[in-house]
C-alpha positions as CSV (number, residue, x, y, z in Angstrom):
1,X,-56.2,18.1,-17.0
2,X,-55.6,20.1,-13.9
3,X,-52.7,17.8,-12.9
4,X,-50.7,19.4,-15.7
5,X,-50.7,22.7,-13.8
6,X,-50.2,21.2,-10.3
7,X,-46.9,19.5,-9.6
8,X,-47.2,16.3,-7.7
9,X,-46.7,16.7,-4.0
10,X,-43.5,15.3,-2.6
11,X,-43.6,12.6,0.0
12,X,-41.6,14.3,2.8
13,X,-40.3,11.6,5.2
14,X,-41.9,12.1,8.7
15,X,-39.4,11.3,11.4
16,X,-40.2,9.9,14.8
17,X,-38.2,8.1,17.6
18,X,-38.7,4.8,15.9
19,X,-37.3,5.6,12.4
20,X,-35.1,8.7,12.8
21,X,-31.7,7.0,13.4
22,X,-32.2,4.5,10.6
23,X,-33.3,7.1,8.0
24,X,-30.6,9.7,8.9
25,X,-27.8,7.2,9.3
26,X,-28.4,5.8,5.8
27,X,-28.7,9.2,4.1
28,X,-25.7,10.8,2.4
29,X,-27.3,14.2,3.0
30,X,-30.6,14.9,4.8
31,X,-32.3,18.2,5.2
32,X,-34.7,18.1,8.2
33,X,-37.5,20.6,8.8
34,X,-38.2,20.9,12.5
35,X,-41.6,22.6,12.7
36,X,-44.7,23.2,14.8
37,X,-48.2,23.2,13.4
38,X,-49.3,26.4,15.1
39,X,-46.4,28.4,13.8
40,X,-47.4,30.4,10.7
41,X,-43.8,30.4,9.4
42,X,-43.8,26.6,9.5
43,X,-47.1,26.6,7.6
44,X,-45.6,29.0,5.0
45,X,-42.5,26.8,4.5
46,X,-44.3,23.4,4.0
47,X,-45.1,23.9,0.3
48,X,-41.7,25.5,-0.5
49,X,-39.9,22.6,1.2
50,X,-42.0,20.0,-0.7
51,X,-41.4,21.7,-4.0
52,X,-37.6,21.9,-3.3
53,X,-37.7,18.2,-2.6
54,X,-39.4,17.5,-5.9
55,X,-36.7,19.5,-7.8
56,X,-33.8,17.7,-6.0
57,X,-35.3,14.2,-6.4
58,X,-35.2,14.7,-10.1
59,X,-31.5,15.3,-9.9
60,X,-30.7,12.8,-7.2
61,X,-33.2,9.9,-7.6
62,X,-31.4,7.5,-5.3
63,X,-33.4,7.7,-2.1
64,X,-30.3,7.6,0.1
65,X,-28.4,10.4,-1.8
66,X,-30.6,13.2,-0.5
67,X,-33.5,12.9,2.0
68,X,-36.0,15.7,2.8
69,X,-37.6,15.0,6.2
70,X,-39.6,16.7,8.9
71,X,-40.2,16.5,12.6
72,X,-43.4,17.7,14.3
73,X,-41.8,19.2,17.4
74,X,-45.1,19.3,19.3
75,X,-45.6,15.5,18.8
76,X,-42.0,14.6,19.2
77,X,-40.6,17.0,21.8
78,X,-37.9,14.4,22.7
79,X,-36.4,14.7,19.2
80,X,-36.6,18.5,19.4
81,X,-34.8,18.5,22.7
82,X,-32.2,16.0,21.4
83,X,-31.3,18.4,18.6
84,X,-31.7,21.6,20.8
85,X,-34.5,23.0,18.6
86,X,-36.1,26.2,20.1
87,X,-37.3,28.1,17.1
88,X,-39.6,27.1,14.3
89,X,-39.1,26.3,11.6
90,X,-35.5,25.2,11.8
91,X,-33.8,23.5,8.9
92,X,-30.9,21.3,10.0
93,X,-28.5,19.4,7.7
94,X,-27.3,15.9,8.5
95,X,-24.6,13.8,6.9
96,X,-24.7,10.1,7.5
97,X,-26.7,10.7,10.7
98,X,-24.4,13.4,12.0
99,X,-26.0,16.8,12.5
100,X,-23.9,19.7,11.0
101,X,-23.4,22.6,13.4
102,X,-24.4,25.2,10.7
103,X,-28.1,25.1,10.0
104,X,-29.6,26.4,6.8
105,X,-30.2,30.2,7.1
106,X,-30.6,31.0,3.4
107,X,-33.8,32.3,1.7
108,X,-36.9,30.2,2.2
109,X,-37.4,29.7,-1.5
110,X,-37.4,26.6,-3.8
111,X,-34.5,27.9,-5.7
112,X,-32.4,28.8,-2.7
113,X,-33.0,25.5,-0.9
114,X,-32.3,23.5,-4.0
115,X,-29.1,25.4,-4.7
116,X,-28.0,24.8,-1.1
117,X,-28.5,21.0,-1.5
118,X,-26.5,21.1,-4.8
119,X,-23.7,22.9,-3.0
120,X,-23.8,20.3,-0.2
121,X,-23.5,17.5,-2.8
122,X,-20.5,19.1,-4.5
123,X,-17.0,17.6,-4.0
124,X,-15.5,19.3,-0.9
125,X,-12.0,18.1,-1.9
126,X,-9.8,19.8,-4.5
127,X,-7.6,17.3,-6.4
128,X,-4.0,18.4,-6.7
129,X,-2.4,17.9,-10.2
130,X,1.1,18.8,-9.2
131,X,2.8,18.9,-5.8
132,X,4.0,22.4,-6.6
133,X,0.4,23.5,-5.9
134,X,1.0,22.7,-2.2
135,X,3.7,25.3,-1.9
136,X,1.3,28.0,-3.0
137,X,-1.5,27.2,-0.5
138,X,-3.2,30.0,1.4
139,X,-1.4,29.6,4.7
140,X,-3.9,31.8,6.5
141,X,-6.3,28.8,6.2
142,X,-6.2,25.4,7.8
143,X,-5.3,22.8,5.2
144,X,-5.8,19.1,5.3
145,X,-4.0,17.1,2.5
146,X,-4.5,13.5,1.7
147,X,-2.0,11.5,-0.4
148,X,-3.4,8.3,-1.7
149,X,-2.3,5.6,-4.1
150,X,-5.8,5.5,-5.7
151,X,-9.1,7.2,-5.4
152,X,-11.1,4.0,-5.4
153,X,-10.0,2.9,-1.9
154,X,-11.4,2.6,1.6
155,X,-8.8,5.1,2.8
156,X,-10.0,7.8,0.5
157,X,-13.7,7.1,1.1
158,X,-13.1,7.7,4.8
159,X,-11.2,10.9,4.1
160,X,-14.1,12.0,1.9
161,X,-16.6,11.5,4.6
162,X,-14.6,13.6,7.0
163,X,-14.2,16.3,4.4
164,X,-17.9,16.4,3.8
165,X,-18.5,17.2,7.4
166,X,-15.6,19.6,8.1
167,X,-15.2,21.4,4.8
168,X,-16.5,24.7,6.3
169,X,-13.6,24.7,8.8
170,X,-10.7,23.4,6.7
171,X,-9.5,23.4,3.1
172,X,-9.3,19.7,1.9
173,X,-7.0,18.6,-0.9
174,X,-5.9,15.3,-2.3
175,X,-3.3,13.8,-4.6
176,X,-3.3,10.3,-6.2
177,X,-0.9,7.9,-7.8
178,X,2.4,9.0,-9.2
179,X,1.7,12.6,-8.2
180,X,1.4,11.7,-4.6
181,X,4.1,9.0,-4.5
182,X,6.8,11.2,-2.9
183,X,4.5,11.8,0.1
184,X,3.6,8.1,0.5
185,X,6.9,6.7,1.7
186,X,5.0,4.5,4.2
187,X,1.7,4.2,2.5
188,X,-1.3,6.6,2.2
189,X,-0.8,9.7,4.2
190,X,-2.8,12.6,5.6
191,X,-1.2,15.8,6.9
192,X,-2.4,19.0,8.5
193,X,-0.8,22.3,7.5
194,X,-1.8,24.9,10.2
195,X,-2.0,28.6,9.6
196,X,1.3,30.4,9.3
197,X,4.0,30.3,6.8
198,X,6.5,28.6,9.1
199,X,4.1,26.4,11.1
200,X,5.3,22.8,11.0
201,X,3.1,20.1,9.4
202,X,1.4,17.5,11.6
203,X,0.9,13.9,10.4
204,X,-2.1,11.7,11.2
205,X,-0.7,8.5,12.6
206,X,-3.9,6.4,13.1
207,X,-5.9,4.1,10.9
208,X,-7.1,5.7,7.7
209,X,-10.2,3.5,7.6
210,X,-11.3,4.3,11.2
211,X,-13.7,7.1,10.7
212,X,-14.1,8.0,14.4
213,X,-10.3,8.3,14.8
214,X,-9.6,10.4,11.8
215,X,-12.6,12.6,12.3
216,X,-11.6,13.3,15.9
217,X,-8.1,14.2,14.8
218,X,-9.2,16.4,11.9
219,X,-11.9,18.2,14.0
220,X,-9.2,18.9,16.6
221,X,-7.1,20.5,13.9
222,X,-9.8,22.3,12.0
223,X,-11.9,23.7,14.8
224,X,-9.8,25.9,17.1
225,X,-10.1,25.3,20.9
226,X,-10.8,29.0,21.3
227,X,-13.0,30.5,18.6
228,X,-13.9,34.2,17.9
229,X,-17.5,35.1,18.3
230,X,-18.8,37.7,15.9
231,X,-22.2,39.1,14.9
232,X,-22.1,36.8,11.9
233,X,-21.6,33.5,13.8
234,X,-23.2,34.4,17.1
235,X,-26.5,32.6,16.6
236,X,-24.6,29.6,15.1
237,X,-22.6,29.3,18.3
238,X,-25.6,29.6,20.6
239,X,-27.3,26.8,18.6
240,X,-24.5,24.4,19.6
241,X,-26.3,24.5,23.0
242,X,-23.2,24.9,25.2
243,X,-22.6,27.8,27.6
244,X,-19.9,30.3,26.7
245,X,-16.6,31.1,28.4
246,X,-15.6,34.4,26.8
247,X,-12.5,36.5,26.8
248,X,-13.4,40.1,26.0
249,X,-10.3,41.9,24.8
250,X,-9.2,44.8,22.6
251,X,-8.6,43.7,19.0
252,X,-4.9,44.5,19.1
253,X,-4.4,42.9,22.6
254,X,-3.0,39.6,21.3
255,X,-1.0,39.0,24.5
256,X,-4.2,38.6,26.6
257,X,-5.7,36.3,24.0
258,X,-2.6,34.1,23.9
259,X,-2.6,33.8,27.7
260,X,-6.3,32.9,27.6
261,X,-5.7,30.3,24.9
262,X,-2.8,28.8,26.9
263,X,-4.8,28.5,30.1
264,X,-7.8,27.1,28.4
265,X,-5.6,24.4,26.8
266,X,-3.8,23.8,30.1
267,X,-6.7,23.8,32.5
268,X,-9.9,23.1,30.5
269,X,-9.1,20.7,27.7
270,X,-11.2,18.1,29.7
271,X,-14.2,20.4,29.6
272,X,-14.3,20.6,25.8
273,X,-17.8,19.5,24.9
274,X,-19.3,21.0,28.0
275,X,-18.6,24.7,27.3
276,X,-17.5,26.8,24.3
277,X,-14.3,28.7,24.6
278,X,-14.6,32.1,22.8
279,X,-13.0,35.5,22.5
280,X,-14.7,38.7,21.5
281,X,-13.8,42.2,20.4
282,X,-14.5,44.6,23.3
283,X,-15.3,47.5,21.0
284,X,-17.8,45.5,18.9
285,X,-19.4,43.9,22.0
286,X,-19.9,46.9,24.2
287,X,-23.5,45.8,24.9
288,X,-22.7,42.4,26.4
289,X,-20.1,44.2,28.5
290,X,-22.7,46.6,29.8
291,X,-24.7,43.5,31.0
292,X,-21.8,42.8,33.4
293,X,-21.3,46.4,34.3
294,X,-18.0,46.7,32.3
295,X,-16.8,48.9,29.4
296,X,-13.9,48.4,26.9
297,X,-11.7,50.3,29.4
298,X,-12.0,47.4,31.8
299,X,-10.8,44.8,29.2
300,X,-9.5,42.2,29.2
301,X,-12.5,40.6,31.0
302,X,-13.4,36.9,31.3
303,X,-17.1,36.0,31.7
304,X,-19.4,33.0,31.4
305,X,-22.7,33.3,29.6
306,X,-24.9,30.4,30.7
307,X,-27.8,31.5,28.5
308,X,-29.6,32.4,31.6
309,X,-27.2,34.8,33.3
310,X,-23.7,36.1,32.9
311,X,-20.9,35.7,35.5
312,X,-17.6,37.5,35.7
313,X,-14.2,35.9,36.5
314,X,-13.0,37.9,39.5
315,X,-9.7,39.2,38.0
316,X,-7.9,38.6,34.7
317,X,-4.6,38.6,36.5
318,X,-5.7,35.4,38.4
319,X,-5.8,33.6,35.1
320,X,-2.5,31.9,35.5
321,X,-3.2,30.7,39.0
322,X,-3.3,26.9,38.7
323,X,-6.8,25.6,38.6
324,X,-8.5,29.0,39.0
325,X,-10.1,29.1,35.6
326,X,-11.1,25.5,35.8
327,X,-12.8,26.0,39.1
328,X,-14.7,28.9,37.7
329,X,-16.1,26.6,35.0
330,X,-16.8,23.8,37.5
331,X,-18.7,26.2,39.7
332,X,-21.0,26.9,36.8
333,X,-21.7,23.3,36.2
334,X,-22.4,22.6,39.9
335,X,-24.7,25.6,40.2
336,X,-22.5,27.4,42.6
337,X,-22.1,30.6,40.6
338,X,-25.9,31.0,40.4
339,X,-26.4,30.1,44.0
340,X,-23.7,32.5,45.3
341,X,-25.1,35.4,43.3
342,X,-28.4,34.9,45.0
343,X,-27.3,33.9,48.5
344,X,-23.7,34.9,48.9
345,X,-20.7,32.6,49.3
346,X,-21.3,29.1,50.5
347,X,-20.8,28.8,54.3
348,X,-17.8,26.5,53.8
349,X,-16.1,28.7,51.2
350,X,-13.9,31.7,51.4
351,X,-15.4,34.4,49.3
352,X,-13.4,34.7,46.0
353,X,-14.2,38.5,45.8
354,X,-17.1,40.8,45.7
355,X,-19.7,40.0,43.1
356,X,-20.4,42.5,40.4
357,X,-23.7,43.5,42.0
358,X,-25.6,43.1,45.2
359,X,-26.0,39.5,46.4
360,X,-29.7,39.9,46.9
361,X,-30.2,40.6,43.2
362,X,-30.0,38.2,40.2
363,X,-26.9,38.0,38.0
364,X,-27.0,39.8,34.7
365,X,-29.1,38.2,32.0
366,X,-27.6,36.4,29.1
367,X,-26.8,38.8,26.2
368,X,-25.8,36.2,23.6
369,X,-28.7,33.9,23.5
370,X,-30.7,36.2,21.2
371,X,-27.6,37.7,19.5
372,X,-28.9,37.3,15.9
373,X,-32.4,36.1,15.8
374,X,-33.7,35.3,12.3
375,X,-36.6,37.4,11.0
376,X,-38.1,34.2,9.7
377,X,-38.2,32.2,12.9
378,X,-39.9,32.9,16.2
379,X,-39.3,31.3,19.6
380,X,-42.0,29.2,21.1
381,X,-43.0,31.8,23.6
382,X,-43.0,34.7,21.2
383,X,-45.1,32.9,18.6
384,X,-47.7,31.7,21.2
385,X,-47.9,35.2,22.7
386,X,-48.8,36.6,19.3
387,X,-51.4,33.9,18.7
């Protein structure tokens, strides 16, 4: 009768290059464990992950509602590289094949993982019962409101998919039938209410059944072009895998932040997706400033962190020179910044100013790559060194 005391082992789906797209694309929610056999933390997580899967499958028996899967990153390094996995174990959440930018960082326990999945399965959209509720919204938040004739419609299902992905970045609300009629003068309607009491609404004008279009529009509204980096979200941002263009400014120096935001929008909108645009509090991030031989007294300062080295924009006052900031980013992508720090200005170039240290030495090392390492996860090199 020993089986009475030993719960059945869950069949965790093993992903490889042949099945990963099909399995993840057909899963409403998938939690994927990226692991390495030699990693002792991976070994510790396996039975916990399996038992959490058992618990959740009792509640969501449909195989496509929730999928627990795993990837052996030693055997499938191509998949690990595709999803920028550098620490083991890493738990990533997927929705309909799309990887969420926030990975699971909760406790590694059956209860915590099961609760996390229940939370992910909860409805991300609050249904409005009276349009008066709209007037009392928290205008410090970004609000997306959908007005639909009926809930059982392709328009609402597309809206729901978008909300499932972006609910951490925006508040999503919906109204139906007679309640929403006043806002449906030309059919179902989706609007964005940006932060600020007097900020004007913006209306989505595309097809409500075209997921790609409405997702792109909503993401643009929900995720600011220039985001603040903090100690709480630092590791999250590094895991997006893009280098940082950072404005270091004093917290009350909103003028410099506004100038930076304007120039990023003017010069670098085409670079979105190749680099993350961020701003940081000089007082809180004194240590990264020391890496580039700066102090809060030098702020505002603009720098690039490539995750290998940091490079300083020559002079904040040059920010408004047409194309100057864009060229700084292009010089990162071309390798010019790294090359010039080692060997001096290219022969055909006019030196843009003295570098922050001797040309013969290397540029400062990245200070954000290991901003908030998890105590439960080790990098590949650290783990192997200990073994």
